[in-house]
PASEBA-958139 format. One record per residue (C-alpha): residue in one letter; x, y, z. Coordinates in steps of 0.1 Angstrom, whole numbers, padded with zeros to 4 digits, always signed. Example, Ala and Ser with C-alpha at 12.3 -4.5 7.8 and 13.67 -1.06 7.14 Angstrom:
<torfis>
a+0123-0045+0078
s+0137-0011+0071
</torfis>
This chain:
<torfis>
m+0002+0747+1866
s+0018+0747+1832
e+0011+0773+1806
a-0007+0763+1774
p+0016+0763+1744
t+0012+0794+1723
q+0000+0788+1688
t+0020+0806+1661
p-0002+0820+1634
p+0003+0804+1600
a+0027+0821+1577
p+0009+0842+1551
k+0008+0827+1516
p+0028+0845+1491
k+0007+0865+1468
k+0005+0853+1433
k+0016+0878+1408
k-0011+0887+1383
k-0003+0876+1348
a-0002+0904+1323
p-0032+0902+1300
d-0024+0884+1268
f-0039+0908+1243
g-0029+0884+1215
r-0054+0859+1229
q-0081+0884+1239
f-0082+0901+1205
l-0085+0869+1185
v-0093+0886+1152
s-0070+0915+1152
a-0047+0935+1175
a-0045+0972+1181
p-0049+0997+1166
h-0087+0994+1161
l-0103+1018+1138
r-0138+1032+1143
v-0159+1040+1113
g-0182+1069+1116
l-0211+1051+1099
s-0241+1038+1119
t-0257+1005+1110
r-0288+1023+1099
r-0269+1046+1076
i-0249+1017+1061
m-0281+0996+1054
f-0300+1024+1038
e-0269+1033+1017
v-0270+0997+1004
v-0307+1000+0997
g-0301+1032+0978
a-0273+1017+0958
m-0296+0990+0946
t-0320+1016+0931
p-0305+1013+0895
m-0311+0975+0895
f-0346+0980+0908
v-0354+1006+0881
v-0341+0983+0853
a-0361+0954+0869
l-0393+0975+0868
y-0387+0982+0831
a-0380+0946+0823
f-0405+0928+0845
r-0429+0955+0855
l-0452+0950+0884
q-0440+0915+0892
a-0406+0928+0903
l-0422+0952+0927
l-0446+0926+0941
i-0419+0901+0948
t-0397+0927+0964
v-0425+0939+0987
a-0435+0904+0996
v-0400+0894+1007
v-0393+0926+1026
v-0426+0924+1044
a-0419+0888+1053
c-0384+0897+1067
l-0398+0926+1088
l-0426+0906+1102
t-0403+0877+1111
e-0378+0900+1127
a-0406+0916+1148
i-0419+0882+1159
a-0384+0869+1167
n-0377+0900+1188
r-0410+0895+1207
m-0402+0859+1214
r-0368+0867+1228
g-0381+0895+1249
r-0363+0922+1231
g-0374+0956+1218
q-0381+0963+1182
e-0351+0986+1177
s-0336+0962+1151
l-0365+0970+1128
a-0353+1005+1124
d-0317+0997+1115
g-0326+0985+1081
s-0308+0951+1082
a-0340+0931+1076
i-0349+0954+1046
v-0315+0948+1031
t-0318+0911+1035
g-0352+0912+1019
v-0342+0933+0989
i-0311+0911+0982
l-0331+0879+0985
a-0358+0894+0962
f-0333+0904+0936
s-0319+0869+0936
l-0353+0854+0928
p-0369+0848+0894
p-0395+0874+0885
g-0422+0848+0879
l-0420+0832+0913
h-0453+0829+0932
l-0456+0855+0959
y-0462+0830+0987
m-0430+0813+0978
a-0411+0846+0980
f-0428+0853+1013
i-0416+0819+1027
g-0381+0827+1015
g-0381+0859+1035
v-0393+0841+1067
v-0366+0814+1064
a-0339+0840+1057
i-0346+0858+1090
a-0357+0830+1112
l-0332+0803+1103
a-0302+0823+1093
k-0303+0854+1115
a-0326+0852+1145
i-0317+0817+1155
f-0280+0828+1158
g-0288+0858+1180
g-0296+0886+1155
l-0276+0911+1135
g-0238+0904+1136
q-0241+0869+1150
n-0251+0849+1119
l-0225+0827+1102
f-0242+0824+1068
n-0256+0851+1045
p-0294+0852+1054
a-0305+0860+1019
m-0286+0831+1004
v-0300+0807+1030
g-0335+0818+1021
r-0327+0813+0984
a-0312+0779+0991
f-0343+0768+1010
l-0365+0779+0980
m-0342+0760+0956
i-0347+0728+0976
c-0385+0732+0982
f-0395+0747+0948
p-0369+0737+0922
a-0393+0740+0893
a-0405+0774+0902
m-0370+0786+0909
g-0359+0775+0875
a-0387+0792+0855
w-0377+0826+0840
l-0399+0853+0825
e-0388+0870+0792
p-0379+0906+0800
q-0390+0935+0779
t-0363+0957+0765
l-0368+0995+0766
a-0379+0994+0730
r-0406+0969+0736
i-0422+0983+0768
g-0459+0982+0764
d-0459+0962+0732
a-0463+0927+0747
s-0472+0910+0780
i-0446+0889+0797
d-0471+0869+0817
g-0466+0832+0811
v-0437+0837+0787
t-0405+0819+0797
m-0370+0820+0783
a-0336+0807+0790
t-0312+0827+0810
p-0279+0836+0793
l-0260+0810+0813
a-0286+0784+0805
a-0284+0793+0768
a-0247+0788+0769
i-0252+0752+0780
d-0277+0743+0752
p-0261+0741+0718
a-0295+0748+0702
l-0297+0782+0718
s-0275+0812+0711
p-0264+0834+0741
p-0275+0870+0740
p-0250+0897+0728
l-0228+0914+0753
s-0247+0947+0749
a-0279+0931+0762
l-0260+0916+0791
f-0245+0949+0800
f-0273+0973+0795
g-0303+0950+0802
g-0329+0930+0784
v-0319+0894+0793
g-0336+0867+0814
g-0326+0860+0849
s-0332+0870+0885
i-0346+0904+0892
g-0312+0919+0900
e-0293+0901+0872
t-0309+0917+0841
s-0283+0945+0838
a-0246+0943+0847
l-0243+0981+0843
a-0269+0988+0869
a-0252+0965+0894
l-0218+0979+0886
l-0230+1015+0892
g-0245+1006+0925
g-0215+0987+0936
l-0191+1015+0927
y-0212+1039+0946
l-0208+1017+0977
v-0171+1014+0973
i-0166+1052+0968
r-0188+1059+0998
g-0167+1036+1019
v-0197+1014+1027
a-0184+0983+1009
d-0147+0972+1008
w-0132+0970+0973
r-0113+0938+0982
q-0141+0913+0979
p-0154+0925+0946
l-0119+0927+0932
g-0112+0891+0944
v-0144+0878+0928
l-0140+0895+0895
l-0103+0888+0892
a-0106+0851+0900
a-0136+0848+0876
s-0117+0865+0848
v-0085+0844+0852
f-0106+0812+0855
a-0127+0820+0825
f-0097+0830+0804
a-0078+0799+0813
a-0108+0776+0806
t-0115+0793+0773
a-0078+0792+0762
g-0074+0756+0773
g-0107+0745+0758
f-0120+0728+0789
g-0155+0733+0801
d-0190+0733+0787
r-0197+0771+0788
l-0167+0787+0770
e-0181+0821+0762
g-0152+0843+0772
v-0143+0865+0801
a-0167+0894+0792
f-0196+0870+0790
h-0190+0855+0824
l-0184+0889+0841
c-0216+0904+0827
s-0240+0874+0830
g-0258+0859+0859
a-0252+0873+0894
m-0215+0881+0889
m-0217+0919+0893
f-0247+0919+0917
g-0231+0892+0939
a-0196+0906+0938
f-0207+0941+0951
f-0238+0933+0972
i-0235+0897+0985
a-0198+0890+0989
t-0193+0923+1007
d-0216+0913+1036
y-0200+0925+1068
v-0209+0895+1090
g-0203+0866+1066
s-0169+0878+1052
p-0136+0882+1070
i-0126+0915+1087
t-0089+0913+1078
p-0078+0930+1045
i-0060+0900+1031
g-0088+0877+1044
r-0113+0897+1023
l-0092+0893+0992
i-0090+0855+0998
f-0127+0854+1005
g-0135+0871+0972
f-0111+0850+0953
g-0126+0819+0967
v-0161+0830+0957
g-0150+0837+0922
v-0132+0804+0917
l-0162+0784+0931
v-0187+0803+0909
m-0167+0795+0878
i-0162+0758+0888
i-0200+0755+0892
r-0207+0774+0860
l-0183+0754+0838
y-0186+0719+0853
g-0216+0719+0877
a-0251+0708+0873
y-0264+0744+0878
p-0259+0772+0854
e-0252+0797+0882
g-0233+0790+0914
f-0231+0823+0933
m-0254+0811+0961
f-0234+0780+0967
a-0201+0799+0965
i-0211+0824+0991
l-0224+0798+1016
i-0193+0777+1012
m-0170+0807+1018
n-0192+0818+1047
s-0183+0785+1064
l-0146+0792+1058
t-0146+0827+1071
p-0136+0819+1107
l-0107+0798+1094
i-0096+0826+1070
e-0097+0852+1098
r-0075+0829+1119
w-0050+0824+1091
t-0048+0861+1082
r-0048+0876+1117
p-0019+0900+1120
t+0007+0894+1147
p+0008+0923+1172
f+0042+0940+1176
g+0062+0920+1202
g+0034+0895+1206
h+0025+0862+1191
v-0005+0847+1173
a-0029+0829+1196
t-0033+0792+1189
</torfis>
């Protein structure tokens, strides 16, 4: 009887060596070291709200109760929409306490004309949170600035109402006349029409000109913006890029004589949403790059686009369009400006 052949066990497969983690690919935005800022989201948001107090005080002087009503309507709309979105996604309501919806509401309200109907302002707040924030997953996930998305929606749906401006009261005229139903051209609109003369720089700087709620005083926006920069809440690079690009563009256009609104550098820096947008809109954490050079490029791009629209576009002001365009370019800017880790390579 022959013995059954013995089966040799299969040779063990050689173990594959684990590849070392490629940190250049894992940290797609930036490599170590990573800095931790000791500011909570709630503190940052309420610092921003506090910094907008000077603009709100000037707006109350200029437009009285209407400025307060529009601000309250937009903030309430943002908070209600945030709460409903959290409920629909099965989340808690912790995001209501971090202040992000309030900041979105105040920035949107300050970008609206003071004579806008309250229901329109309310709709803008709903759109800002629902279509520009909640649909992307909430705070930190949105690509576009929610306040500017809400304003763009109102510009499309209610163009006539968004182009009607109330005449503000200067500090000397408070109580002398009612502003209800009185319209006037904004400084940028007056610069287009040869029949109108733009207001003096003192009015643009200290207040008393037509425009959105947050645009009536460049000084108020500048004070609030400098407070944010000094406190470390806002980076100085985006405002510097915006104001530097706008200054260079305005100087070149004025010196060369090309453009329809050649009012000089100081006029463009103090008029419209330039100061307000440079410090409070362009510095949005989510919509702007996180790399230092990327933030400068972002601000410079915003400033150039604003001036192109002001000088050659169909609209007298272009900050909303400039922000949304640069928001869409933020991922590309971050990729271009991502630092190379020591001994590593840039991921492709």
